[in-house]
KOLGUTOR-871107 format. One line per field, with one value per residue (C-alpha): residue number from 1; residue in three letters; x, y, z. Coordinates in pm, 1 decimal. Example, Ala and Ser with C-alpha at 12.3 -4.5 7.8 and 13.67 -1.06 7.14 Angstrom:
BEGIN
nr <- [1  2]
rest <- [ala  ser]
X <- [1230.0  1367.0]
Y <- [-450.0  -106.0]
Z <- [780.0  714.0]
***
This chain:
BEGIN
nr <- [1  2  3  4  5  6  7  8  9  10  11  12  13  14  15  16  17  18  19  20  21  22  23  24  25  26  27  28  29  30  31  32  33  34  35  36  37  38  39  40  41  42  43  44  45  46  47  48  49  50  51  52  53  54  55  56  57  58  59  60  61  62  63  64  65  66  67  68  69  70  71  72  73  74  75  76  77  78  79  80  81  82  83  84  85  86  87  88  89  90  91  92  93  94  95  96  97  98  99  100  101  102  103  104  105  106  107  108  109  110  111  112  113  114  115  116  117  118  119  120  121  122  123  124  125  126  127  128  129  130  131  132  133  134  135  136  137  138  139  140  141  142  143  144  145  146  147  148  149  150  151  152  153  154  155  156  157  158  159  160  161  162  163  164  165  166  167  168  169  170  171  172  173  174  175  176  177  178  179  180  181  182  183  184  185  186  187  188  189  190  191  192  193  194  195  196  197  198  199  200  201  202  203  204  205  206  207  208  209  210  211  212  213  214  215  216  217  218  219  220  221  222  223  224  225  226  227  228  229  230  231  232  233  234  235  236  237  238  239  240  241  242  243  244  245  246  247  248  249  250  251  252  253  254  255  256  257  258  259  260  261  262  263  264  265  266  267  268  269  270  271  272  273  274  275  276  277  278  279  280  281  282  283  284  285  286  287  288  289  290  291  292  293  294  295  296  297  298  299  300  301  302  303  304  305  306  307  308  309  310  311  312  313  314  315  316  317  318  319]
rest <- [met  gln  leu  lys  lys  tyr  gln  ala  arg  thr  leu  lys  ile  leu  ser  asp  phe  leu  ile  asp  ala  lys  ile  ile  gly  asn  glu  lys  ala  phe  glu  lys  phe  gln  asp  ala  gln  gly  tyr  asn  pro  asp  tyr  gln  pro  leu  arg  asn  leu  glu  asn  val  pro  tyr  ile  cys  leu  arg  leu  pro  thr  gly  gly  gly  lys  thr  leu  ile  gly  thr  gln  ala  ile  lys  leu  val  ala  glu  asn  phe  val  glu  lys  asp  phe  pro  phe  val  leu  trp  leu  val  pro  ser  asn  glu  ile  arg  gln  gln  thr  leu  lys  val  leu  ser  asn  pro  asn  asn  phe  tyr  ser  gln  ile  leu  tyr  lys  asn  phe  lys  gly  arg  val  asn  ile  phe  asp  val  ala  asp  phe  arg  arg  leu  arg  pro  gln  asp  leu  thr  gln  ala  leu  asn  ile  cys  val  ala  thr  phe  gln  ser  phe  lys  val  glu  asp  arg  glu  gly  arg  lys  val  tyr  gln  ala  asp  glu  glu  leu  gly  ala  cys  phe  thr  lys  ile  pro  cys  gln  asn  tyr  phe  val  leu  asp  glu  lys  gly  arg  tyr  glu  ser  phe  ala  asn  leu  ile  ser  tyr  val  arg  pro  leu  met  val  val  asp  glu  ala  his  asn  tyr  ser  thr  asp  leu  ser  phe  asp  val  thr  lys  ile  leu  arg  pro  ser  ala  val  ile  glu  leu  thr  ala  thr  his  ala  ser  asn  ser  asn  val  leu  leu  lys  val  thr  ala  glu  glu  leu  his  arg  glu  glu  met  ile  lys  leu  pro  ile  ile  leu  gly  glu  val  ser  asp  ser  pro  glu  lys  thr  leu  asp  phe  ala  leu  gln  arg  arg  ala  glu  leu  glu  lys  ile  ser  leu  ser  glu  ser  glu  tyr  ile  arg  pro  ile  ala  leu  tyr  gln  ala  glu  asn  ile  arg  ser  cys  phe  his  arg  glu  lys  val  ile  lys]
X <- [1982.4  2242.1  2576.9  2753.9  3089.4  3292.0  3089.8  3149.1  3521.1  3540.3  3382.7  3605.1  3921.6  3804.5  3728.9  4069.6  4248.6  4074.9  4144.8  4514.1  4550.6  4454.5  4735.9  5017.3  4927.5  4778.4  5091.6  5167.9  4793.6  4767.7  5070.0  4926.9  4580.3  4590.3  4423.3  4457.1  4687.6  4847.5  4797.6  5055.9  5144.4  5285.2  5032.9  5004.2  4879.6  4658.7  4861.2  4860.5  4632.4  4877.7  4708.3  4371.4  4286.9  4256.5  4177.5  3996.1  3759.0  3746.5  3427.7  3296.3  2980.9  2688.9  2889.3  2698.5  2903.4  2614.9  2555.5  2927.5  2916.1  2620.8  2786.7  3118.2  2980.9  2935.8  3274.7  3446.0  3237.7  3323.3  3676.6  3840.7  3658.5  3488.1  3176.1  2822.6  2690.2  2945.2  2880.6  2912.0  2976.0  2874.1  3012.4  2889.2  2992.3  2676.3  2344.8  2158.0  2339.0  2299.7  1921.2  1930.9  2151.9  1924.6  1623.1  1761.9  1916.2  1610.3  1335.8  1244.7  1135.2  1477.3  1716.3  2002.9  1794.9  1700.2  2058.3  2138.5  1836.7  1927.9  2298.3  2217.2  1898.7  1664.1  1863.2  1943.7  1933.4  1980.4  1977.6  2089.3  2365.8  2123.3  1928.7  2209.1  2029.1  1794.5  2074.1  2034.8  2295.1  2132.5  2162.8  2539.1  2555.3  2232.7  2199.1  2390.9  2403.8  2459.6  2496.5  2484.5  2654.3  2852.8  3215.9  3147.4  2957.8  3287.2  3516.6  3740.8  3807.3  3444.5  3392.1  3223.3  2849.0  2895.2  2650.7  2856.0  3136.9  2911.9  2816.1  2448.1  2231.2  2036.9  2353.0  2415.0  2281.4  2531.9  2819.9  2710.4  2979.3  3226.9  3476.6  3659.3  3937.0  4263.7  4163.5  3820.0  3752.7  3613.9  3368.4  3421.6  3298.3  3523.5  3238.5  3286.8  2948.4  2933.2  2839.0  3191.2  3339.1  3094.5  3193.6  3559.2  3505.1  3315.5  3571.1  3337.2  3376.7  3402.2  3245.5  3343.9  3148.2  3337.7  3645.7  3857.8  3657.8  3831.6  4200.7  4328.2  4524.3  4192.6  4045.7  4321.4  4268.7  3903.7  3990.1  4231.6  3951.4  3697.9  3937.9  3779.8  3844.0  3864.1  3810.9  3672.4  3655.4  3408.7  3476.9  3496.6  3778.3  4044.4  4260.8  4640.6  4687.2  4422.8  4520.7  4349.6  4294.4  4084.2  3988.1  3682.3  3684.4  3407.8  3450.5  3358.6  3035.7  2962.5  3004.4  2758.1  2514.7  2535.1  2615.9  2394.9  2575.4  2860.6  3208.3  3512.9  3838.6  4176.1  4505.3  4635.9  4962.6  5161.6  5169.5  4892.4  4918.0  4895.8  4594.8  4418.2  4480.6  4339.1  4025.6  3973.4  4000.0  3775.8  3502.2  3524.9  3473.0  3174.7  3014.2  3044.3  2881.0  2594.0  2500.3  2362.9  2127.0  1762.6  1764.9  2002.0  2303.6  2587.1  2904.0  3064.3  3433.9  3523.3  3877.3  4012.4  4283.1  4507.3  4552.3  4754.6  5083.5  5056.9  5225.9  4882.9  4661.5  4334.7  4475.7  4698.5  4414.2  4196.9  4480.1]
Y <- [1105.1  1339.7  1304.6  1613.6  1684.5  1591.1  1271.1  1167.9  1249.3  1041.1  738.7  774.6  782.4  485.5  290.8  378.5  283.3  -58.8  -141.5  -64.4  -214.5  -553.7  -518.8  -329.4  -359.0  -141.2  64.2  170.1  230.4  446.8  651.6  699.8  804.8  970.6  1303.9  1426.3  1720.3  1727.6  1361.5  1080.2  968.1  637.1  346.4  146.7  -204.0  -399.5  -621.5  -980.4  -869.0  -681.4  -760.5  -626.9  -268.9  -53.8  307.5  604.0  849.6  1172.4  1362.8  1641.2  1580.7  1621.6  1517.3  1202.6  924.5  675.5  751.9  701.6  377.0  237.2  323.5  191.4  -164.9  -218.8  -67.9  -310.6  -605.6  -516.3  -386.8  -588.4  -895.4  -984.1  -1108.5  -1053.2  -1046.8  -955.8  -982.8  -644.2  -584.5  -227.9  -116.0  185.5  348.4  326.4  132.4  449.7  492.4  122.0  158.3  457.6  292.4  -7.9  206.8  400.6  106.0  -118.5  133.5  77.4  438.4  570.7  657.2  456.9  146.4  225.6  250.4  -93.7  -257.0  -97.2  -192.4  -552.9  -622.8  -624.8  -906.2  -734.0  -878.8  -612.7  -729.7  -640.2  -834.7  -969.8  -1135.9  -1334.3  -1662.0  -1583.6  -1638.8  -1938.9  -2095.5  -1941.1  -1587.8  -1617.9  -1666.0  -1522.0  -1179.1  -885.6  -915.1  -621.2  -685.7  -370.2  -398.5  -195.8  -274.8  -375.1  -677.0  -829.5  -741.5  -1028.3  -942.9  -993.0  -1307.8  -1492.3  -1441.9  -1278.2  -1477.1  -1397.1  -1630.5  -1913.1  -2208.2  -2177.4  -2467.4  -2216.2  -2163.5  -2531.5  -2532.4  -2256.7  -2469.4  -2787.8  -2750.5  -2541.3  -2752.9  -2619.0  -2381.9  -2319.0  -1956.4  -2038.6  -1945.0  -2251.0  -2231.1  -2401.8  -2727.6  -2714.0  -2619.8  -2373.9  -2304.7  -1936.4  -1618.8  -1474.1  -1785.8  -1762.2  -1401.6  -1479.0  -1762.2  -1542.1  -1249.0  -956.9  -604.5  -394.9  -45.8  140.1  452.3  705.8  483.5  681.2  503.4  172.0  262.9  28.4  -293.8  -462.0  -337.8  -502.4  -828.0  -828.2  -743.8  -1042.5  -1273.8  -1148.1  -1156.9  -873.5  -864.5  -479.5  -214.3  130.4  386.6  668.3  945.2  1317.6  1256.8  1019.9  804.3  844.8  510.1  568.6  564.3  879.1  822.3  1134.4  1438.3  1642.3  1992.4  2186.3  2441.0  2180.8  2106.0  2479.5  2519.3  2230.1  2404.1  2112.5  2369.0  2669.8  2872.3  3106.8  2956.3  3174.3  2973.0  3108.7  2991.0  3183.3  3019.4  2702.3  2696.7  2503.4  2729.0  3050.6  2906.6  2817.6  3167.6  3326.1  3098.6  3196.4  3565.0  3532.3  3368.1  3636.6  3898.9  3720.7  3692.4  4066.9  4119.1  3868.8  4071.1  4350.1  4104.9  4087.4  3704.3  3498.8  3376.8  3170.9  3150.9  2807.7  2721.8  2352.8  2224.6  1900.0  1748.2  1456.8  1131.9  1124.6  1036.1  1363.9  1677.7  1854.5  1606.6  1667.3  1752.7  2021.8  2178.3  2197.2  2346.0]
Z <- [-4151.8  -4293.8  -4114.1  -4007.5  -4172.3  -3865.5  -3822.5  -4180.4  -4144.0  -3830.1  -4001.3  -4303.4  -4089.6  -3895.4  -4212.0  -4367.7  -4047.4  -4032.2  -4392.4  -4363.2  -4016.2  -4159.4  -4414.5  -4253.2  -3889.0  -3625.1  -3542.8  -3900.9  -3982.6  -3676.4  -3769.5  -4123.8  -4036.1  -3694.2  -3699.8  -3344.4  -3305.5  -2961.3  -2874.3  -2849.2  -3195.4  -3065.2  -3087.9  -2758.8  -2817.3  -2577.3  -2351.7  -2478.6  -2760.3  -2972.5  -3305.1  -3194.9  -3316.7  -3005.5  -3091.2  -2937.3  -3114.3  -2907.7  -2959.6  -2731.5  -2534.3  -2767.0  -3071.8  -3144.8  -2990.5  -3007.7  -3380.0  -3446.3  -3250.7  -3444.2  -3785.1  -3669.1  -3626.6  -4002.5  -4079.1  -3848.2  -3977.1  -4342.5  -4319.3  -4048.1  -3897.1  -4222.7  -4068.8  -4189.8  -3831.6  -3562.6  -3187.6  -3016.9  -2649.5  -2584.2  -2246.5  -2058.9  -1734.9  -1522.5  -1500.6  -1580.7  -1910.1  -1973.1  -1964.4  -2179.9  -2441.0  -2447.5  -2496.8  -2794.3  -2969.2  -2942.6  -3014.8  -3387.4  -3415.3  -3310.4  -3587.6  -3413.5  -3425.6  -3792.9  -3887.7  -3741.0  -3901.6  -4241.0  -4217.5  -4123.6  -4313.1  -4021.6  -3845.6  -3517.3  -3167.3  -2887.2  -2521.9  -2178.7  -2018.5  -1762.0  -2044.8  -2204.9  -2136.8  -2426.8  -2683.9  -2919.6  -3160.2  -3466.9  -3319.1  -3325.9  -3706.2  -3840.7  -3666.9  -3535.2  -3157.0  -2929.3  -2563.6  -2354.2  -2017.1  -1761.3  -1733.2  -1375.2  -1507.5  -1611.5  -1318.3  -1267.0  -901.4  -814.6  -1027.3  -751.0  -792.0  -1130.2  -1357.0  -1671.9  -1548.3  -1427.4  -1634.1  -1739.0  -1875.1  -2092.1  -2290.0  -2341.7  -2699.7  -2792.3  -2680.3  -2859.8  -3118.1  -2909.5  -2730.1  -2418.2  -2511.4  -2324.5  -2261.6  -2113.9  -1749.1  -1565.1  -1273.7  -938.9  -1086.4  -1391.4  -1633.1  -1912.4  -2061.5  -1941.0  -2118.1  -2067.4  -2244.9  -2525.5  -2582.4  -2583.8  -2838.5  -3090.3  -3051.0  -3001.8  -3121.1  -2804.9  -2815.3  -2506.2  -2401.0  -2186.0  -2190.3  -1946.8  -1674.5  -1763.3  -1802.4  -1523.9  -1510.0  -1411.0  -1738.7  -1932.5  -1744.6  -1840.3  -2198.2  -2212.8  -2097.5  -2338.3  -2637.4  -2847.2  -3214.0  -3197.1  -2940.2  -3016.7  -2744.2  -2771.9  -2523.7  -2451.5  -2207.7  -2317.4  -2081.4  -2071.0  -2247.6  -2516.0  -2887.0  -2998.4  -3369.6  -3419.7  -3226.3  -3291.1  -3149.3  -2992.6  -3268.1  -3520.5  -3331.9  -3313.2  -3698.0  -3741.2  -3504.7  -3262.2  -2987.1  -2970.9  -2709.0  -2807.7  -2750.4  -2675.8  -2664.6  -2553.7  -2436.5  -2133.3  -2045.5  -2071.6  -1695.8  -1519.4  -1210.3  -1415.8  -1608.5  -1282.4  -1140.4  -1450.0  -1429.8  -1066.8  -1153.0  -1460.0  -1261.5  -991.2  -1263.9  -1410.4  -1066.1  -1021.8  -1357.5  -1273.7  -963.9  -1190.6  -1365.5  -1259.5  -1255.3  -1041.9  -1242.4  -1088.5  -1300.0  -1286.8  -1341.3  -1421.8  -1367.2  -1499.8  -1281.9  -1380.1  -1182.8  -866.6  -1045.1  -1245.2  -1130.8  -1147.9  -959.2  -780.5  -434.4  -582.7  -775.2  -468.2  -273.2]
***
């Protein structure tokens, strides 16, 4: 599959960042390679994991986030963690997307799966978080492992009943040569042979789809427990604390014929209120035009509000 120009650029910048981050640190590498005009140039490290690369690749919907994610795995393996077969925790926002992601990554006829098999010489193990009991010791060193899960699967606040935090006899063989670590989470009986502890020991690459869903203190607590070796966010809507390394615009997708509809972009005002008024007026004008069409057309206006702490939050937009 031939990469689009913006996809190749995204992977090149990611690779350059990872190579330099290992030598000069995340902050300096981020400052050197950031290609995201209008976004915060100051690198914000993960709390208690300051040495872990934590970056966001912002691609519009339809820009190929899954493709970038599959290609990024080998880049991280070669340029940062220096492992032939890394462990990947691929986090998605919902169970529906979890099933979709599992399907495309594990289907041998799908080009995402073909990329993985080519990059890792056919040694690929893709599984759902509910199937972690199938892991064997040899899998951890002799194959690429990708566990697809929702972030909710690892919520610390609801640990009781969460199987990932419970010791499991089926994982006993994986822990034969792994002594209890001071960062392990013990169950109610003081046992540590859990999937979450196994993940924290192998230091996974964390690929986060639609990362703005996880930008809370709770998310940082989970990250601290799982101890990722690197975190790559793939999103069309970044969170306020994301380190946006690269921004791909809708115009770039349009040039590559990834978007077939005409796109007309314009900046109305630096005032959110005036911009909102213009959008309301423009939608009303389009609705009048649509009444003359033979088929029913309903113009739609979408508004993106900030969180409640912002001066332009949801309640204000609705009002």
